[in-house]
C-alpha positions as CSV (number, residue, x, y, z in Angstrom):
1,M,-29.3,64.2,-4.2
2,N,-26.6,65.3,-1.9
3,R,-28.0,63.2,0.9
4,K,-27.9,60.1,-1.4
5,N,-24.3,60.8,-2.3
6,A,-23.4,61.3,1.3
7,K,-24.9,57.9,2.1
8,R,-23.0,56.2,-0.7
9,R,-19.6,57.8,0.0
10,P,-18.7,55.6,3.0
11,A,-19.4,52.4,1.1
12,E,-17.5,53.7,-1.9
13,D,-14.6,54.7,0.2
14,A,-14.4,51.2,1.8
15,K,-14.5,49.6,-1.6
16,A,-11.7,51.9,-2.8
17,R,-9.7,51.1,0.3
18,R,-10.1,47.3,-0.3
19,K,-9.1,47.8,-3.9
20,R,-6.0,49.7,-2.9
21,R,-5.1,46.9,-0.4
22,V,-5.1,44.2,-3.2
23,K,-1.6,43.0,-4.0
24,Y,-0.9,42.5,-7.7
25,D,1.8,40.1,-9.0
26,T,4.0,42.1,-11.4
27,T,6.6,39.5,-11.9
28,P,7.9,39.5,-15.5
29,G,7.0,36.4,-17.6
30,W,10.6,35.2,-18.0
31,L,11.1,35.3,-14.3
32,R,7.9,33.4,-13.6
33,A,9.0,30.8,-16.1
34,V,12.3,30.4,-14.2
35,K,10.6,30.1,-10.9
36,L,8.2,27.5,-12.3
37,M,11.2,25.5,-13.6
38,L,12.9,25.6,-10.2
39,M,9.7,24.8,-8.4
40,A,9.1,21.8,-10.7
41,L,12.7,20.7,-10.0
42,V,12.2,20.8,-6.2
43,V,8.9,19.0,-6.5
44,T,10.4,16.3,-8.7
45,L,13.3,15.8,-6.3
46,I,10.9,15.3,-3.4
47,V,8.5,13.0,-5.2
48,E,11.2,10.9,-6.7
49,G,12.9,10.7,-3.3
50,F,9.7,9.1,-1.9
51,N,9.6,6.8,-5.0
52,Q,13.2,5.6,-4.7
53,G,12.8,5.0,-1.0
54,S,16.4,5.7,0.1
55,P,19.1,8.4,-0.4
56,T,21.5,5.9,-2.0
57,R,19.0,4.8,-4.6
58,M,18.0,8.4,-5.2
59,L,21.6,9.4,-5.9
60,N,22.0,6.4,-8.2
61,Y,18.9,7.5,-10.1
62,L,20.0,11.1,-10.5
63,T,23.5,10.1,-11.8
64,Q,22.7,7.0,-13.8
65,R,19.2,7.7,-15.2
66,T,19.3,11.5,-15.6
67,I,17.3,11.5,-18.8
68,Y,14.4,9.8,-17.0
69,F,14.6,12.3,-14.2
70,A,14.4,15.1,-16.8
71,M,11.3,13.5,-18.3
72,N,9.7,13.4,-14.9
73,W,10.6,17.1,-14.4
74,L,9.0,17.9,-17.7
75,V,5.7,16.2,-16.6
76,V,5.7,18.1,-13.4
77,L,6.6,21.4,-15.1
78,T,3.8,20.9,-17.7
79,S,1.2,20.4,-14.9
80,L,2.5,23.5,-12.9
81,S,2.3,25.6,-16.1
82,L,-1.5,25.4,-15.8
83,S,-1.2,28.0,-13.0
84,E,-0.7,30.6,-15.8
85,L,-4.4,30.2,-16.6
86,V,-5.7,31.8,-13.3
87,K,-5.1,35.1,-11.7
88,H,-3.8,33.5,-8.5
89,R,-0.8,32.1,-10.2
90,K,1.4,31.5,-7.1
91,A,-1.4,29.9,-5.1
92,M,-2.3,27.6,-8.0
93,A,1.4,26.6,-8.5
94,W,1.7,25.8,-4.8
95,T,-1.5,23.8,-4.9
96,L,-0.4,21.7,-7.8
97,S,3.0,21.2,-6.1
98,A,1.3,20.0,-3.0
99,L,-0.8,17.6,-5.0
100,W,2.3,16.0,-6.6
101,I,4.1,15.8,-3.3
102,G,0.9,14.3,-1.7
103,L,0.8,11.7,-4.5
104,G,4.5,10.9,-4.0
105,F,4.0,10.4,-0.3
106,A,0.9,8.2,-0.9
107,N,3.0,6.1,-3.3
108,Y,5.6,5.7,-0.6
109,M,3.0,4.5,1.9
110,V,1.3,2.2,-0.6
111,C,4.6,0.6,-1.5
112,R,5.4,-0.1,2.1
113,N,2.1,-1.8,2.6
114,R,1.5,-3.7,-0.6
115,T,4.9,-3.4,-2.5
116,Q,3.0,-2.5,-5.8
117,P,3.2,1.3,-6.5
118,L,0.3,3.7,-6.8
119,V,-1.7,3.9,-10.0
120,S,-4.5,6.1,-11.2
121,G,-7.1,3.4,-10.5
122,D,-6.2,3.6,-6.8
123,L,-7.7,7.1,-6.7
124,I,-11.1,5.7,-7.4
125,L,-12.5,4.9,-3.9
126,T,-13.8,1.4,-4.6
127,P,-15.2,-0.6,-1.7
128,E,-12.0,-2.7,-1.8
129,I,-9.8,0.3,-1.3
130,V,-11.9,1.8,1.5
131,G,-12.1,-1.6,3.3
132,M,-8.3,-1.9,3.2
133,V,-7.7,1.5,4.8
134,T,-8.6,0.3,8.3
135,V,-6.5,-2.8,7.8
136,Y,-3.3,-1.1,6.9
137,F,-3.6,2.0,9.1
138,S,-4.6,2.4,12.7
139,W,-7.5,4.8,13.6
140,P,-5.0,7.3,15.2
141,Q,-3.1,7.3,11.9
142,I,-6.3,7.7,9.9
143,I,-7.5,10.6,12.1
144,L,-4.1,12.3,11.9
145,G,-4.1,11.9,8.1
146,C,-7.6,13.4,7.9
147,I,-6.5,16.3,10.1
148,A,-3.4,16.8,7.9
149,V,-5.5,16.9,4.7
150,L,-8.0,19.3,6.3
151,G,-5.1,21.6,7.4
152,L,-3.6,21.5,3.9
153,I,-7.0,22.5,2.4
154,V,-7.4,25.3,4.8
155,G,-3.8,26.5,4.2
156,L,-4.4,26.5,0.4
157,I,-7.6,28.4,0.7
158,T,-5.9,31.0,2.9
159,M,-3.0,31.2,0.4
160,F,-5.5,31.9,-2.4
161,S,-7.0,34.8,-0.4
162,R,-3.7,36.3,0.8
163,T,-1.2,35.9,-2.1
164,A,-0.8,38.5,-4.9
165,K,-2.7,38.0,-8.1
166,C,-2.2,39.3,-11.6
167,R,-4.4,42.1,-12.9
168,R,-5.5,40.1,-15.9
169,V,-4.6,36.8,-17.7
170,N,-3.3,36.9,-21.2
171,Y,-5.1,33.7,-22.2
172,A,-3.8,33.6,-25.7
173,H,-0.2,33.7,-24.5
174,A,-0.8,31.3,-21.6
175,V,-2.7,28.7,-23.7
176,G,-0.1,28.9,-26.4
177,S,2.8,28.4,-24.0
178,I,1.1,25.5,-22.2
179,A,0.1,23.8,-25.4
180,A,3.7,24.1,-26.7
181,L,5.1,22.7,-23.5
182,A,2.5,19.9,-23.4
183,C,3.1,19.1,-27.1
184,F,6.9,18.9,-26.5
185,T,6.5,16.6,-23.5
186,F,4.0,14.4,-25.3
187,C,6.2,14.1,-28.4
188,L,9.2,13.3,-26.3
189,S,7.2,10.5,-24.5
190,L,6.1,9.1,-27.9
191,L,9.7,9.1,-29.1
192,A,10.8,7.3,-25.9
193,L,8.1,4.7,-26.5
194,K,9.0,4.3,-30.1
195,F,12.8,3.8,-29.5
196,D,12.1,1.6,-26.4
197,Y,13.5,4.0,-23.8
198,I,10.1,3.4,-22.1
199,P,8.2,0.1,-22.6
200,E,4.6,0.2,-23.8
201,T,3.5,-2.0,-20.9
202,F,5.0,-2.4,-17.5
203,S,5.1,-6.1,-16.8
204,N,7.0,-5.3,-13.6
205,R,5.5,-2.2,-12.1
206,V,7.9,-2.0,-9.1
207,D,11.0,-2.0,-11.3
208,A,9.3,0.4,-13.9
209,Y,8.6,3.0,-11.2
210,H,12.2,2.8,-10.0
211,D,13.6,2.9,-13.5
212,Y,11.5,5.5,-15.2
213,G,10.2,7.6,-12.2
214,F,6.9,8.1,-10.4
215,T,5.4,11.0,-12.3
216,T,6.0,9.5,-15.7
217,C,4.7,6.0,-14.8
218,F,1.8,7.3,-12.7
219,T,0.7,9.7,-15.6
220,Y,1.0,6.8,-18.0
221,T,-1.6,4.8,-16.0
222,F,-4.4,7.3,-16.5
223,G,-7.0,5.9,-18.8
224,A,-5.1,2.7,-19.1
225,T,-7.9,0.1,-18.8
226,G,-8.7,-2.9,-20.9
227,I,-6.6,-4.4,-23.7
228,S,-5.6,-2.1,-26.5
229,K,-6.7,-3.2,-29.9
230,P,-3.8,-4.9,-31.7
231,D,-2.7,-3.1,-34.9
232,E,-3.5,-6.1,-37.1
233,Y,-6.6,-7.4,-35.5
234,S,-9.1,-8.8,-38.0
235,T,-11.1,-12.0,-38.8
236,E,-8.3,-13.3,-41.0
237,V,-5.6,-12.8,-38.3
238,V,-7.7,-14.7,-35.7
239,E,-8.4,-17.5,-38.2
240,E,-4.7,-17.8,-38.9
241,I,-4.0,-18.2,-35.2
242,L,-6.6,-20.9,-34.8
243,E,-5.3,-22.7,-37.9
244,E,-1.8,-22.8,-36.4
245,I,-3.0,-24.4,-33.2
246,E,-1.8,-28.0,-33.1
247,E,-4.2,-30.7,-31.7
248,P,-2.6,-31.7,-28.4
249,Q,-1.7,-35.4,-28.1
250,A,-3.5,-37.4,-25.4
251,T,-1.5,-37.8,-22.3
252,E,-1.6,-41.0,-20.2
253,L,-0.2,-40.7,-16.7
254,P,1.4,-43.7,-15.0
255,L,-0.8,-44.8,-12.2
256,R,-0.3,-46.5,-8.9
257,T,-3.8,-46.4,-7.7
258,R,-5.7,-47.6,-4.6
259,F,-9.0,-47.2,-6.4
260,D,-11.0,-49.9,-8.3
261,A,-10.7,-50.2,-12.0
262,D,-14.2,-48.9,-12.3
263,D,-13.2,-45.4,-11.0
264,D,-12.9,-42.8,-13.8
265,L,-9.3,-41.8,-12.9
266,A,-9.1,-39.6,-16.0
267,R,-11.6,-37.3,-14.3
268,P,-10.5,-36.8,-10.7
269,N,-11.9,-34.1,-8.5
270,I,-9.7,-31.1,-9.1
271,V,-9.0,-28.7,-6.2
272,F,-7.0,-25.5,-6.6
273,V,-5.9,-23.9,-3.4
274,Q,-4.6,-20.3,-3.8
275,L,-2.8,-19.3,-0.6
276,E,-2.8,-15.7,0.4
277,S,0.6,-14.0,0.6
278,F,2.2,-17.5,1.0
279,F,5.7,-18.2,0.0
280,D,8.6,-20.5,1.0
281,V,10.5,-18.5,3.6
282,N,13.5,-20.8,3.1
283,T,14.0,-19.0,-0.2
284,V,15.2,-15.9,1.7
285,I,18.9,-16.0,1.6
286,D,20.6,-16.3,5.0
287,A,17.3,-16.3,6.8
288,E,17.2,-18.6,9.9
289,F,14.4,-19.4,12.3
290,S,14.1,-21.0,15.6
291,R,11.9,-23.7,14.0
292,D,10.3,-24.4,10.6
293,P,7.2,-22.2,10.2
294,M,5.8,-24.4,7.4
295,P,6.8,-28.1,7.9
296,N,3.8,-29.6,6.0
297,F,4.5,-27.5,2.9
298,H,8.2,-28.3,3.0
299,A,7.4,-32.0,3.2
300,L,5.2,-31.6,0.1
301,L,8.1,-30.0,-1.7
302,Q,10.3,-33.0,-1.0
303,E,7.7,-35.7,-2.0
304,W,5.6,-34.2,-4.8
305,P,6.1,-32.5,-8.2
306,T,6.9,-28.8,-7.6
307,A,8.2,-25.8,-9.6
308,E,8.0,-22.0,-9.8
309,L,4.8,-20.3,-10.8
310,Y,5.4,-16.7,-12.1
311,V,2.5,-14.5,-10.9
312,P,1.7,-11.0,-12.2
313,T,1.9,-9.1,-8.9
314,I,3.6,-8.9,-5.5
315,G,2.3,-7.6,-2.1
316,G,-1.3,-7.6,-3.3
317,G,-3.5,-8.3,-6.3
318,T,-5.0,-11.7,-5.3
319,A,-8.0,-11.3,-7.7
320,N,-5.7,-10.8,-10.7
321,V,-3.6,-14.0,-9.9
322,E,-6.8,-16.1,-9.6
323,F,-8.0,-14.6,-12.9
324,E,-4.9,-15.6,-14.7
325,V,-5.0,-19.1,-13.4
326,M,-8.7,-19.5,-14.1
327,S,-8.8,-17.9,-17.5
328,G,-5.4,-18.5,-19.1
329,M,-5.2,-14.8,-19.8
330,N,-2.1,-12.7,-19.3
331,M,-2.6,-9.7,-17.0
332,D,0.2,-7.8,-18.7
333,F,-2.1,-6.7,-21.5
334,F,-4.5,-5.0,-19.2
335,G,-4.2,-1.5,-17.8
336,A,-1.6,-0.9,-15.0
337,G,-3.2,-1.9,-11.7
338,E,-6.5,-2.8,-13.4
339,A,-8.6,-5.6,-11.8
340,P,-10.7,-7.2,-14.6
341,Y,-13.2,-8.3,-11.9
342,N,-14.1,-4.6,-11.5
343,T,-14.2,-3.8,-15.2
344,I,-14.7,-6.1,-18.1
345,I,-15.8,-9.3,-16.2
346,Q,-18.8,-7.4,-14.9
347,E,-20.0,-7.0,-18.5
348,V,-19.0,-10.2,-20.4
349,T,-18.6,-13.9,-19.9
350,C,-15.1,-15.4,-20.0
351,E,-13.7,-18.7,-20.9
352,T,-12.3,-20.4,-17.8
353,I,-11.3,-23.8,-16.6
354,A,-14.8,-24.0,-15.0
355,N,-16.5,-23.5,-18.4
356,T,-14.1,-26.0,-20.0
357,L,-14.7,-28.8,-17.5
358,R,-18.5,-28.3,-17.5
359,S,-18.7,-30.3,-20.8
360,H,-16.8,-33.1,-19.0
361,G,-19.4,-33.4,-16.3
362,Y,-17.8,-31.2,-13.6
363,Y,-19.7,-29.1,-11.1
364,S,-17.7,-26.0,-10.2
365,T,-17.5,-24.2,-6.9
366,A,-15.4,-21.2,-5.8
367,L,-14.7,-20.6,-2.1
368,H,-13.2,-17.6,-0.3
369,N,-13.1,-17.1,3.4
370,N,-13.4,-13.4,2.9
371,T,-16.5,-11.2,2.2
372,G,-18.3,-12.2,-0.9
373,T,-18.6,-8.7,-2.4
374,F,-14.8,-8.2,-2.3
375,F,-13.9,-7.5,-5.9
376,S,-17.5,-8.3,-6.9
377,R,-16.9,-12.0,-6.8
378,N,-20.5,-12.6,-5.8
379,E,-21.5,-11.3,-9.3
380,D,-18.4,-12.0,-11.4
381,Y,-18.2,-15.7,-10.8
382,A,-21.4,-16.2,-12.8
383,N,-19.6,-14.7,-15.8
384,L,-16.6,-16.9,-15.1
385,G,-18.6,-20.1,-15.3
386,Y,-18.9,-21.2,-11.7
387,D,-22.1,-23.0,-10.5
388,R,-21.6,-22.0,-6.9
389,F,-19.8,-19.5,-4.7
390,D,-19.2,-20.1,-1.0
391,P,-18.0,-16.8,0.6
392,L,-17.3,-16.1,4.3
393,E,-20.9,-15.0,4.9
394,Y,-22.1,-18.5,4.2
395,M,-19.4,-20.5,6.0
396,L,-20.2,-22.3,9.3
397,Y,-18.4,-21.3,12.5
398,P,-15.5,-19.2,11.1
399,E,-12.8,-18.0,13.6
400,Y,-10.5,-15.0,13.2
401,N,-6.8,-14.1,13.8
402,K,-5.5,-11.0,15.6
403,V,-5.5,-8.9,12.4
404,G,-9.2,-9.9,11.8
405,W,-8.8,-12.3,8.9
406,C,-10.6,-15.6,8.9
407,H,-8.6,-18.7,9.8
408,D,-8.1,-20.9,6.8
409,T,-9.1,-24.1,8.6
410,V,-12.7,-23.2,7.9
411,L,-12.0,-24.0,4.3
412,T,-11.3,-27.7,5.0
413,D,-14.9,-28.4,6.2
414,E,-16.3,-26.2,3.5
415,I,-14.4,-28.0,0.7
416,L,-15.4,-31.4,2.1
417,R,-19.0,-30.3,2.3
418,V,-18.8,-29.3,-1.4
419,M,-17.6,-32.7,-2.4
420,E,-19.9,-34.7,-0.2
421,N,-23.0,-32.9,-1.4
422,S,-22.2,-33.4,-5.1
423,E,-23.0,-36.4,-7.2
424,Q,-20.7,-35.2,-10.0
425,R,-16.9,-34.7,-10.2
426,D,-16.0,-31.4,-8.6
427,L,-13.8,-28.5,-9.7
428,I,-13.1,-26.4,-6.6
429,F,-11.2,-23.1,-6.6
430,A,-10.4,-22.1,-3.0
431,I,-8.9,-18.8,-2.1
432,S,-7.5,-18.4,1.4
433,V,-7.1,-15.2,3.4
434,E,-5.5,-15.9,6.8
435,S,-1.9,-14.8,6.0
436,H,-3.1,-11.5,4.4
437,G,-1.3,-8.3,5.5
438,K,-0.9,-5.9,7.2
439,Y,1.9,-7.3,9.4
440,A,2.3,-5.0,12.3
441,D,5.4,-2.7,12.5
442,T,6.0,-3.8,16.1
443,Y,6.4,-7.2,17.5
444,E,5.9,-8.5,21.0
445,Y,7.2,-12.0,21.8
446,T,4.6,-14.5,23.0
447,D,5.5,-17.8,24.5
448,G,5.9,-20.4,21.8
449,D,6.5,-17.9,19.0
450,I,8.9,-18.7,16.2
451,E,11.9,-16.4,16.4
452,I,14.0,-15.0,13.6
453,L,17.7,-15.8,14.1
454,S,18.9,-14.0,11.0
455,L,17.4,-12.0,8.1
456,P,18.7,-9.7,5.3
457,E,19.3,-6.2,6.7
458,D,16.8,-4.3,4.5
459,A,13.9,-6.7,5.1
460,Y,11.2,-5.4,7.5
461,L,12.2,-7.3,10.7
462,A,9.1,-6.7,12.9
463,P,6.5,-7.3,10.1
464,F,8.5,-10.5,9.1
465,Q,8.4,-11.7,12.7
466,N,4.7,-11.3,12.8
467,Y,4.3,-12.9,9.3
468,I,6.2,-16.1,10.2
469,N,4.0,-16.6,13.3
470,I,0.9,-16.6,11.1
471,L,2.4,-19.2,8.7
472,P,2.1,-22.2,11.1
473,A,-1.8,-21.9,11.1
474,V,-1.9,-21.8,7.3
475,D,0.6,-24.7,7.1
476,A,-1.6,-26.7,9.5
477,F,-4.6,-26.1,7.1
478,I,-2.6,-27.5,4.3
479,G,-1.8,-30.6,6.3
480,E,-5.3,-31.0,7.5
481,L,-6.8,-30.7,4.0
482,L,-4.4,-33.3,2.5
483,D,-4.9,-35.7,5.4
484,A,-8.6,-35.6,4.8
485,F,-8.1,-36.3,1.1
486,S,-5.6,-39.0,1.6
487,S,-8.4,-41.4,2.8
488,Y,-11.1,-39.9,0.6
489,D,-13.2,-42.4,-1.3
490,E,-12.8,-40.5,-4.7
491,P,-9.7,-39.6,-6.7
492,V,-8.6,-36.0,-5.9
493,L,-6.0,-33.8,-7.5
494,V,-4.9,-30.8,-5.5
495,V,-2.8,-27.8,-6.8
496,L,-1.5,-25.5,-4.1
497,Y,0.4,-22.2,-4.7
498,G,0.9,-18.8,-3.1
499,D,-0.7,-16.0,-4.9
500,H,2.1,-13.5,-4.4
501,L,4.9,-12.5,-2.1
502,P,3.9,-10.5,1.0
503,A,4.9,-6.9,1.4
504,L,8.0,-7.4,3.7
505,G,10.6,-5.2,2.0
506,L,12.1,-8.2,0.1
507,T,14.1,-7.6,-3.1
508,A,15.0,-10.1,-5.8
509,E,18.6,-10.1,-4.5
510,M,17.4,-11.5,-1.2
511,L,15.8,-14.6,-2.7
512,T,17.3,-17.8,-4.0
513,T,14.8,-17.6,-6.9
514,D,16.2,-14.1,-7.8
515,D,12.6,-13.2,-8.8
516,L,10.0,-11.3,-6.7
517,Y,7.3,-12.8,-9.0
518,A,8.2,-16.5,-8.4
519,S,5.8,-18.5,-6.3
520,R,6.2,-22.2,-5.6
521,Y,3.4,-24.6,-6.6
522,V,2.9,-28.2,-5.8
523,I,0.7,-30.9,-7.5
524,W,-0.6,-33.6,-5.1
525,N,-3.0,-36.5,-5.7
526,N,-4.4,-39.4,-3.7
527,Y,-4.5,-41.9,-6.5
528,G,-0.8,-42.3,-7.5
529,A,-0.7,-40.4,-10.8
530,D,2.8,-39.1,-11.8
531,F,2.1,-35.5,-12.7
532,E,4.9,-33.2,-14.0
533,A,5.6,-29.7,-12.6
534,V,7.8,-27.3,-14.5
535,D,8.4,-23.5,-14.2
536,M,5.7,-21.6,-16.0
537,Q,3.6,-18.4,-16.0
538,A,0.5,-18.5,-13.9
539,Y,-1.8,-18.0,-16.9
540,R,-0.6,-21.4,-18.3
541,L,-1.2,-23.5,-15.2
542,S,-4.7,-24.6,-15.9
543,A,-4.0,-25.5,-19.6
544,E,-1.0,-27.5,-18.6
545,L,-2.9,-29.4,-15.9
546,L,-5.7,-30.1,-18.4
547,R,-3.1,-31.3,-20.9
548,Q,-1.8,-33.9,-18.4
549,L,-5.4,-35.0,-17.8
550,G,-6.0,-35.4,-21.6
551,V,-8.4,-32.4,-21.9
552,S,-7.9,-29.8,-24.7
553,D,-11.3,-28.0,-24.9
554,G,-11.5,-24.2,-25.2
555,V,-9.7,-21.7,-27.4
556,M,-7.3,-20.5,-24.7
557,T,-6.6,-24.1,-23.5
558,K,-5.7,-25.3,-27.0
559,F,-3.6,-22.2,-27.7
560,H,-1.4,-22.6,-24.7
561,Q,-1.1,-26.3,-25.1
562,S,0.3,-25.7,-28.6
563,Y,3.4,-23.9,-27.3
564,P,6.2,-25.1,-25.1
565,L,6.0,-23.8,-21.5
566,D,9.3,-22.0,-21.8
567,V,8.4,-20.0,-24.9
568,E,8.9,-16.3,-24.5
569,D,9.1,-15.1,-28.1
570,G,7.2,-12.0,-29.3
571,E,5.1,-14.0,-31.8
572,Y,3.5,-16.1,-29.1
573,I,2.9,-13.1,-26.9
574,E,1.3,-11.1,-29.8
575,K,-1.0,-14.0,-30.7
576,L,-2.0,-14.3,-27.1
577,K,-2.8,-10.6,-26.9
578,T,-4.9,-10.9,-30.1
579,L,-6.9,-13.8,-28.7
580,E,-7.5,-12.1,-25.4
581,Y,-8.7,-8.9,-27.1
582,D,-10.9,-10.9,-29.4
583,L,-12.6,-12.9,-26.7
584,L,-13.2,-10.0,-24.2
585,Y,-13.3,-6.8,-26.3
586,G,-13.5,-7.7,-29.9
587,E,-16.0,-9.6,-32.2
588,Q,-15.3,-13.0,-30.7
589,E,-14.1,-14.2,-34.1
590,A,-12.5,-17.2,-32.4
591,Y,-16.0,-18.4,-31.4
592,G,-17.5,-17.7,-34.8
593,E,-18.8,-14.3,-33.6
594,Q,-21.0,-16.0,-31.0
595,G,-19.6,-16.7,-27.5
596,P,-20.6,-20.2,-26.3
597,Y,-20.8,-19.2,-22.6
598,A,-23.7,-17.7,-20.8
599,P,-23.7,-16.5,-17.2
600,T,-24.5,-19.3,-14.7
601,D,-27.3,-19.2,-12.2
602,L,-24.8,-18.7,-9.4
603,Q,-25.8,-20.3,-6.1
604,L,-24.3,-18.7,-3.0
605,G,-23.3,-21.1,-0.2
606,V,-22.6,-24.8,-0.3
607,D,-26.2,-25.6,0.8
608,P,-29.2,-23.3,0.6
609,I,-30.3,-21.5,3.7
610,V,-33.9,-22.3,4.6
611,I,-36.4,-21.3,7.2
612,T,-38.5,-24.2,8.6
613,G,-40.2,-22.4,11.5
614,A,-40.7,-19.2,13.5
615,E,-42.2,-18.7,16.9
616,L,-42.9,-15.6,18.9
617,E,-42.7,-16.0,22.6
618,Y,-41.4,-14.4,25.8
619,G,-40.6,-11.2,23.8
620,R,-38.4,-13.2,21.5
621,L,-38.8,-14.3,17.9
622,L,-37.1,-17.7,17.5
623,V,-36.4,-18.7,13.9
624,T,-35.5,-22.3,13.1
625,G,-34.1,-23.6,9.8
626,D,-30.8,-24.8,8.4
627,N,-27.4,-23.5,7.4
628,F,-27.7,-20.2,9.2
629,T,-24.4,-18.4,9.9
630,E,-23.2,-15.5,12.0
631,Y,-24.0,-13.2,9.1
632,S,-27.6,-14.2,8.9
633,A,-30.2,-11.5,9.7
634,V,-33.9,-11.8,10.1
635,I,-35.9,-9.3,7.9
636,S,-39.5,-8.3,8.3
637,G,-40.8,-6.1,5.5
638,E,-38.1,-3.5,5.0
639,N,-36.7,-3.8,8.5
640,V,-33.5,-5.6,9.2
641,L,-34.0,-6.9,12.8
642,E,-31.2,-7.2,15.3
643,T,-30.4,-10.9,15.1
644,V,-28.5,-13.2,17.4
645,F,-26.9,-16.3,15.9
646,I,-27.4,-19.3,18.2
647,D,-26.3,-22.1,15.9
648,K,-26.7,-23.2,12.3
649,E,-30.4,-24.1,13.0
650,H,-31.5,-21.3,15.2
651,L,-31.6,-17.5,15.1
652,A,-33.2,-15.2,17.7
653,V,-34.6,-11.7,17.6
654,R,-35.5,-9.8,20.8
655,I,-38.9,-8.1,20.2
656,S,-40.1,-5.4,22.6
657,A,-43.8,-4.5,22.9
658,D,-43.2,-1.3,20.9
659,E,-41.4,-3.2,18.2
660,R,-44.1,-5.8,18.0
661,A,-46.3,-3.4,15.9
662,L,-43.5,-3.3,13.3
663,L,-43.3,-7.0,13.0
664,G,-45.3,-8.4,10.1
665,E,-46.4,-12.0,9.7
666,R,-43.8,-12.8,7.0
667,I,-40.1,-12.9,7.5
668,C,-37.0,-14.0,5.6
669,V,-33.4,-14.5,6.4
670,A,-30.7,-12.6,4.5
671,Q,-26.9,-12.9,4.5
672,I,-25.5,-9.4,5.2
673,N,-21.7,-8.7,5.2
674,P,-19.9,-6.3,7.6
675,D,-20.4,-3.4,5.3
676,G,-24.2,-3.9,5.4
677,K,-24.5,-5.3,1.8
678,E,-26.9,-8.1,1.3
679,L,-25.7,-11.0,-0.7
680,G,-28.9,-13.1,-0.8
681,R,-32.1,-14.0,1.1
682,T,-34.4,-16.9,1.6
683,A,-38.0,-17.1,0.4
684,E,-40.5,-15.4,2.7
685,F,-41.9,-17.5,5.6
686,A,-45.3,-16.9,7.1
687,F,-45.9,-17.5,10.8
688,D,-48.5,-16.8,13.4
689,A,-47.4,-13.4,14.8
690,N,-50.0,-13.6,17.6
691,A,-49.2,-17.0,19.1
692,K,-47.9,-17.0,22.6
693,Y,-47.5,-13.3,22.8
694,P,-46.9,-11.5,25.1
695,H,-45.6,-13.4,28.1
696,K,-44.7,-11.8,31.3
């Protein structure tokens, strides 16, 4: 017995020594509360400093919008109070503080690169977000960022093991205090919403974050997806809206046509060209350049109908701009930062200009010289009514700029291929990518570059310099496309517009438009029709264009055509929200509870890719066919073979003697994007795997 006790004593003594070494936090509750308040104040100052972006703006915010700063402080304090629920109170409070500061810094970096601030949806690592990391940040920056995050995690773990902890948690007191603080913060937020101190939706996120603070706005975006159900939504309300829609009057455009009288000029081919990050640089006040970066576009502005198109985003959000134009739906009603392509459009069909024009004999094609899986376009366009989608993986002979984006000139040949291969009138929606950011923070002059002679002081000089030297290639694409259509043997109507302003540090005060969301659009045609262009919201563009063509099909089209383009009253907006909710999330009362649109059998590529032959010789598998691209890969069984693109009719695969055993007698060709995702494949092709093999 004594021997057992003797053996236990050293272990028990060690345990007792460790217990004596434990530091306990004996800070009184009132003092902890004061420390939390001060910590929340410091954290809010740091986070809001990142959000405001400059000491001057931060000082103005503190002195002129003190009540909003206090609300942000309350949000941070409420989150830090959760540390009272654990024994390691100090460590948890520091961890939560580090989290807020990290989010504030992330918001600062996001705003620099895309202008639009951080929202909760950005924390979901979608393929789009992951793919953009390597575009906006260099590998050394990414590695340093990962090291910093790892160091922070190690530091926090060390802090949890070293800092004093409380002996026990009074959960009843802690939960009660946190609940009271959270309830107070929540009620104060509701009162702010009720009395319009904070708007229910942020139509301008950039201004909202500056006006109301990062923590308040960022917290507000959590769970904000979809369109909230209108208070008075019902069958009767929808029917009343439909009854008030006026039947649009037919429009006859004056014509000065070079076509024969037999041509159906009321149904021209319609081509939308949405230009990535493209805007009229002459709208920057006091900006001067050594030569015009966009002469073709400026010539269009002088000769053709043009006006301002008010888009829902700046610095990024291409998919949301195209969604507004296609569907006639206002993005303001969706969650902050939400992309419907990643949410509701994956589940339901949606009324669009493609669906509307199908009944008029149009065949619809979307083109984008970027990867087809970006924002799930390869899936969503079927629900948007398109018959065909031609992404980068199916385009012939693309070329790339220094940033890695595909040159827009590839779109000219692809658009002409679409029209030449169609016996019907075509609706074409082309989305370009060449002038996409990021624009490097350093600039090195190259012979022939356009130089900036003057620019507003706060604009990003080096990125702007890089940007204006991308524009000439985009502008050349515009000229090339319209030159091709000028002599085309069918009537063609083209609408060109920029999707949003680039992230170049511009403010509304720097622009002649006095609006960061204004983007110039132009209406061009090759048959002499006198179209009208007036300032309007992007979600009204398609309906207005159809009105001038004498088309008024579709609920959204008729609704928009029943109101003047300059209407901004609350009644119109409320009715629009009700219709959008009904068609996407409600009972589709506007359609009689049965939506008329079904997903299309979406074809990828202008022409199908086919295999016509395969021959194995000289240790090489040579595959012949048509419409192959650099993204084509030969597949045998489950094996993706290393494929060499020769030309659109030939692919080659080197086959060693060891690999020969893995090669079956059936192959197919798949289109695989840079991330390894397969978009589609051909039917299997059988070939004689033993013919002419091997050869020395």
